[in-house]
C-alpha positions as CSV (number, residue, x, y, z in Angstrom):
1,M,3.7,-43.1,-5.2
2,K,2.1,-41.1,-2.1
3,I,2.0,-37.4,-1.5
4,L,0.8,-35.9,1.6
5,A,-0.4,-32.5,1.3
6,N,-0.4,-31.7,5.2
7,D,-1.5,-28.2,4.9
8,G,-3.9,-28.6,1.9
9,I,-3.6,-28.5,-1.8
10,A,-5.9,-26.9,-4.4
11,Q,-8.0,-29.4,-6.4
12,S,-6.0,-28.5,-9.5
13,G,-2.8,-30.0,-8.2
14,I,-4.7,-33.1,-6.9
15,D,-6.2,-33.6,-10.3
16,A,-2.7,-33.1,-12.1
17,L,-1.0,-35.5,-9.7
18,E,-3.7,-38.0,-9.8
19,K,-3.9,-37.9,-13.5
20,S,-0.1,-38.8,-13.5
21,G,-0.5,-41.9,-11.2
22,F,0.2,-40.4,-7.7
23,E,-1.9,-40.8,-4.6
24,V,-2.6,-37.7,-3.0
25,L,-3.5,-37.6,0.9
26,T,-5.0,-34.4,2.3
27,T,-5.1,-35.4,5.8
28,T,-4.0,-32.8,8.2
29,V,-1.7,-34.6,10.7
30,A,-0.5,-33.0,13.8
31,Q,3.1,-32.0,14.0
32,N,3.8,-34.5,16.9
33,Q,2.2,-37.4,14.8
34,L,3.7,-36.4,11.3
35,Q,7.0,-38.9,11.6
36,N,4.7,-41.8,12.5
37,F,2.2,-41.0,9.6
38,I,4.7,-40.6,6.9
39,N,6.4,-44.1,8.0
40,E,3.4,-45.9,8.5
41,N,2.1,-44.9,5.0
42,N,5.3,-44.9,3.2
43,I,4.8,-41.3,1.9
44,D,7.3,-40.3,-0.9
45,G,6.4,-36.4,-0.9
46,L,5.5,-34.1,1.6
47,L,3.8,-30.9,0.9
48,V,3.3,-28.1,3.3
49,R,2.5,-24.4,3.6
50,S,3.4,-22.2,6.7
51,A,1.8,-24.3,9.5
52,T,3.9,-27.5,9.2
53,K,7.6,-27.5,10.1
54,V,9.9,-29.9,8.3
55,R,13.1,-30.0,10.4
56,K,16.3,-32.4,10.3
57,E,15.0,-34.6,13.0
58,L,11.8,-35.2,10.7
59,I,13.8,-35.8,7.8
60,D,16.1,-38.2,9.5
61,S,13.3,-40.2,10.8
62,C,11.5,-40.6,7.3
63,P,13.5,-42.5,5.0
64,S,10.6,-42.8,2.4
65,L,10.5,-39.3,1.8
66,K,12.1,-38.1,-1.4
67,L,10.7,-34.7,-2.0
68,I,9.5,-31.7,0.1
69,G,7.4,-29.0,-1.2
70,R,6.4,-25.5,0.0
71,G,3.3,-24.2,-1.4
72,G,4.3,-20.5,-1.3
73,V,7.5,-18.3,-1.4
74,G,9.5,-18.5,1.9
75,M,10.8,-21.9,3.1
76,D,12.0,-20.8,6.6
77,N,10.0,-23.6,8.1
78,I,11.9,-26.2,6.0
79,D,15.6,-27.2,6.8
80,V,16.3,-26.9,2.9
81,E,20.1,-27.3,2.9
82,Y,20.0,-30.3,5.2
83,A,17.2,-31.8,3.2
84,K,19.3,-31.3,0.0
85,Q,22.4,-32.8,1.7
86,K,20.3,-35.9,2.4
87,G,19.4,-36.3,-1.2
88,L,15.8,-34.8,-1.1
89,H,14.2,-32.6,-3.7
90,V,13.0,-29.1,-2.1
91,I,10.6,-27.2,-4.1
92,N,8.4,-24.1,-3.7
93,T,6.2,-21.9,-5.8
94,P,8.0,-18.4,-5.8
95,A,5.5,-16.8,-8.6
96,A,2.3,-18.2,-7.9
97,S,1.1,-16.0,-5.0
98,S,2.8,-12.7,-6.1
99,S,-0.4,-11.0,-7.3
100,S,-2.5,-12.0,-4.4
101,V,0.0,-10.8,-1.7
102,A,0.4,-7.6,-3.7
103,E,-3.4,-6.9,-3.8
104,L,-3.6,-7.7,-0.1
105,V,-0.9,-4.9,0.4
106,F,-3.0,-2.4,-1.2
107,A,-6.3,-3.6,0.6
108,H,-4.3,-2.6,3.9
109,L,-3.1,0.6,2.3
110,Y,-6.7,1.8,1.0
111,G,-8.1,0.6,4.3
112,G,-5.6,2.6,6.0
113,V,-5.9,6.0,4.4
114,R,-9.6,5.8,4.4
115,F,-9.8,4.4,8.2
116,L,-11.7,1.1,7.2
117,Y,-9.7,-0.9,9.8
118,D,-11.5,1.5,12.6
119,A,-14.8,2.2,10.9
120,N,-15.6,-1.3,10.3
121,R,-15.1,-1.8,14.0
122,N,-17.2,1.2,15.1
123,M,-20.0,1.4,12.6
124,P,-21.7,-1.8,13.9
125,L,-21.6,-0.5,17.4
126,E,-22.3,3.1,17.2
127,G,-23.5,3.7,13.6
128,D,-27.1,4.0,14.4
129,S,-26.3,6.5,17.4
130,K,-23.2,8.5,16.4
131,F,-23.5,8.5,12.6
132,K,-22.5,12.2,12.3
133,Q,-19.7,12.0,14.7
134,L,-18.4,9.0,13.1
135,K,-18.6,10.8,9.7
136,K,-16.7,13.6,11.1
137,S,-14.0,11.5,12.6
138,Y,-13.3,9.5,9.3
139,A,-13.4,12.7,7.2
140,S,-9.8,13.4,6.8
141,G,-8.9,10.6,4.5
142,S,-6.0,11.0,2.0
143,E,-5.3,9.5,-1.5
144,L,-2.7,7.1,-2.7
145,R,-2.4,8.7,-6.1
146,G,0.6,11.0,-5.9
147,K,2.3,9.6,-2.9
148,T,5.6,7.7,-2.8
149,L,5.5,4.1,-2.0
150,G,8.7,2.6,-0.5
151,V,9.4,-1.2,-1.3
152,I,11.8,-2.9,1.1
153,G,12.8,-6.1,-0.9
154,F,12.1,-6.2,-4.8
155,G,11.6,-10.0,-5.7
156,R,8.6,-11.1,-7.2
157,I,6.1,-9.9,-4.6
158,G,7.8,-6.6,-4.2
159,R,7.5,-6.0,-8.1
160,A,4.0,-7.2,-8.1
161,T,3.2,-4.6,-5.4
162,A,5.3,-1.9,-7.3
163,K,3.2,-2.5,-10.5
164,I,-0.2,-2.0,-8.7
165,A,1.3,1.2,-7.0
166,L,2.6,2.6,-10.5
167,G,-1.0,1.7,-11.9
168,V,-2.5,3.8,-9.2
169,G,-0.2,6.8,-10.0
170,M,2.1,6.5,-7.1
171,K,5.9,6.9,-7.2
172,V,7.9,3.9,-6.5
173,V,11.3,3.7,-4.7
174,F,12.9,0.6,-3.6
175,Y,15.6,-1.0,-1.6
176,D,17.2,-4.4,-2.4
177,P,20.7,-5.3,-1.5
178,Y,21.1,-7.9,-4.3
179,L,19.5,-5.8,-7.1
180,E,21.0,-2.7,-8.6
181,D,17.8,-1.7,-11.1
182,A,14.7,-3.2,-12.3
183,K,12.5,-3.0,-15.3
184,I,8.7,-3.1,-14.4
185,A,6.4,-3.8,-17.3
186,I,2.7,-3.1,-16.5
187,D,0.2,-5.0,-18.8
188,F,-3.2,-3.8,-19.6
189,F,-6.4,-5.6,-20.8
190,D,-6.1,-4.4,-24.2
191,G,-2.6,-5.8,-25.1
192,Q,-0.8,-2.5,-24.4
193,S,2.1,-2.4,-21.9
194,V,4.0,0.4,-20.2
195,S,7.5,-0.2,-18.7
196,F,9.4,1.7,-16.0
197,Q,13.1,1.6,-15.2
198,L,13.8,1.7,-11.5
199,K,17.0,2.0,-9.6
200,S,17.6,0.4,-6.2
201,Q,18.3,3.2,-3.5
202,A,20.0,3.1,-0.1
203,K,17.7,1.6,2.6
204,D,17.6,4.9,4.7
205,E,16.9,7.1,1.6
206,V,13.7,4.8,0.8
207,I,12.6,4.9,4.5
208,S,12.9,8.6,4.9
209,S,11.5,9.5,1.4
210,A,8.3,7.3,1.4
211,D,4.8,8.2,2.3
212,F,4.1,4.5,2.5
213,I,6.3,1.6,3.3
214,T,5.7,-2.2,2.4
215,L,8.0,-5.1,3.4
216,H,8.9,-7.9,1.0
217,V,12.0,-9.7,2.4
218,P,12.5,-13.2,3.7
219,A,12.9,-14.2,7.4
220,Q,15.8,-12.4,8.9
221,K,18.0,-12.9,12.1
222,E,17.5,-9.1,12.9
223,Y,14.7,-6.7,12.3
224,V,14.7,-5.0,9.1
225,I,12.4,-2.0,10.4
226,G,13.2,-1.2,14.0
227,K,13.4,1.9,16.1
228,K,16.2,3.4,14.2
229,E,14.2,3.0,10.9
230,F,10.9,4.4,12.7
231,D,12.9,7.4,13.6
232,L,13.9,8.0,9.9
233,M,10.6,8.0,8.6
234,K,8.3,11.0,7.8
235,H,5.6,11.9,10.3
236,G,2.5,10.2,9.4
237,V,3.5,7.2,7.3
238,G,1.6,4.0,6.8
239,I,3.5,0.8,6.9
240,V,2.2,-2.7,5.7
241,N,4.1,-6.1,6.5
242,A,2.7,-9.1,4.4
243,A,6.3,-10.8,4.5
244,R,7.4,-12.5,7.5
245,G,6.8,-12.1,11.3
246,G,10.0,-10.9,13.0
247,V,11.2,-8.7,10.1
248,L,9.4,-5.7,11.9
249,D,9.8,-4.8,15.5
250,E,6.3,-4.8,16.8
251,V,7.4,-3.1,20.2
252,A,8.8,-0.2,18.2
253,L,5.7,-0.3,16.0
254,I,3.4,0.1,19.0
255,D,5.6,3.3,20.2
256,A,5.7,4.7,17.0
257,L,2.0,4.7,16.7
258,E,1.4,5.9,19.9
259,E,3.8,8.9,19.4
260,G,1.8,9.5,16.1
261,K,4.9,8.9,14.1
262,I,2.9,6.3,12.1
263,N,-0.6,6.8,11.1
264,F,-1.5,3.2,10.8
265,A,0.1,-0.2,10.0
266,G,-1.2,-3.2,8.0
267,L,-0.2,-6.6,9.4
268,D,-0.7,-9.9,7.7
269,V,2.1,-11.6,9.6
270,F,3.3,-11.5,13.3
271,E,6.3,-11.9,15.4
272,S,4.7,-14.4,17.8
273,E,2.3,-16.1,15.1
274,P,-0.1,-18.1,15.4
275,T,-0.6,-16.1,18.9
276,P,-0.2,-12.6,18.2
277,E,0.3,-10.2,21.1
278,I,-2.8,-8.8,22.3
279,K,-1.3,-5.1,22.2
280,I,-1.2,-5.6,18.3
281,L,-4.6,-7.2,18.1
282,M,-6.4,-4.5,20.1
283,H,-4.6,-1.4,18.9
284,P,-7.0,0.8,17.1
285,N,-4.5,2.0,14.4
286,I,-3.6,-1.5,13.0
287,S,-5.3,-3.2,10.1
288,L,-5.1,-7.2,10.8
289,T,-5.4,-10.2,8.6
290,P,-4.4,-13.7,9.6
291,H,-1.5,-14.6,7.2
292,I,-3.8,-14.7,4.2
293,G,-1.5,-13.0,1.6
294,A,-1.7,-16.1,-0.9
295,A,-5.1,-17.2,0.3
296,T,-7.0,-16.6,-3.0
297,D,-8.7,-19.1,-5.1
298,E,-6.5,-17.9,-8.0
299,A,-3.3,-18.2,-6.1
300,Q,-4.1,-21.6,-4.8
301,N,-4.8,-23.0,-8.1
302,R,-1.6,-21.7,-9.5
303,I,0.4,-23.1,-6.6
304,G,-1.2,-26.5,-6.9
305,T,-0.6,-26.7,-10.7
306,E,3.1,-25.5,-10.1
307,L,3.8,-28.1,-7.1
308,A,2.2,-30.8,-9.4
309,E,4.1,-30.0,-12.4
310,Q,7.5,-30.0,-10.5
311,I,6.5,-33.3,-8.7
312,I,5.8,-34.9,-11.9
313,A,8.8,-33.8,-13.4
314,L,11.2,-34.9,-10.6
315,L,9.5,-38.3,-9.3
316,K,8.3,-39.7,-12.4
């Protein structure tokens, strides 16, 4: 059987699949050529990440396909229900990248409270001529410890983010419409563990009480954070979106930043991805990364292994 990993797969996944008799192709095929490639090569399984779209037209046109896999959590780039109706297996790796995304959220948060996003732009340009001025302009940083983190969406990634926050010494409040409470266990290097019992609060309560807000929700038809929500926030909050482009209103975000309502934002995903708006890219108070939440060696190895295990179980 042949597996096409069109957006790549870690060597750990390739090794596990080949050991079980699968042929793994890692050619990156353009979207408009994907149908012909799958049919010409009699592909049994198609693995994608966020770049490749698997819509009903492709599913209908590729009768050899038996499985579609997403190396990650969200599957909004796949017509999941339609594929299942057609008898295809649809799999993903919901747990594999949680820690990596959570750590990126905190990279943005730490960078935000200490102005690293701006200092890293200005130090190469003016560090030799305006060192003292820059030192003064970045002298009013703040600590995360003791502050309140509001988590919108409390699935695996939201919980992984909460674990880091609790370990840092932050208070965590969360909103999740599908969850009433959650037990968070933090495991330490020496085998010790500490557990916290948290209860879901109303969305408006979380937004209005938090010093920092992080989004961990799937793709939505409407904004989760828009002008109404920005108006409810404390003055000077920081916000991070490492979930999905389109869950945060970027026009309203720019307005909130310009008004000083928001101190900084950290964005790993964008409404018009893969061509983010220039106002977002050039704004001095936005920390930017190009959708790399799951892009760590550790996460990709877990994703590869988890995909391989599911494929072997379903197709062998």
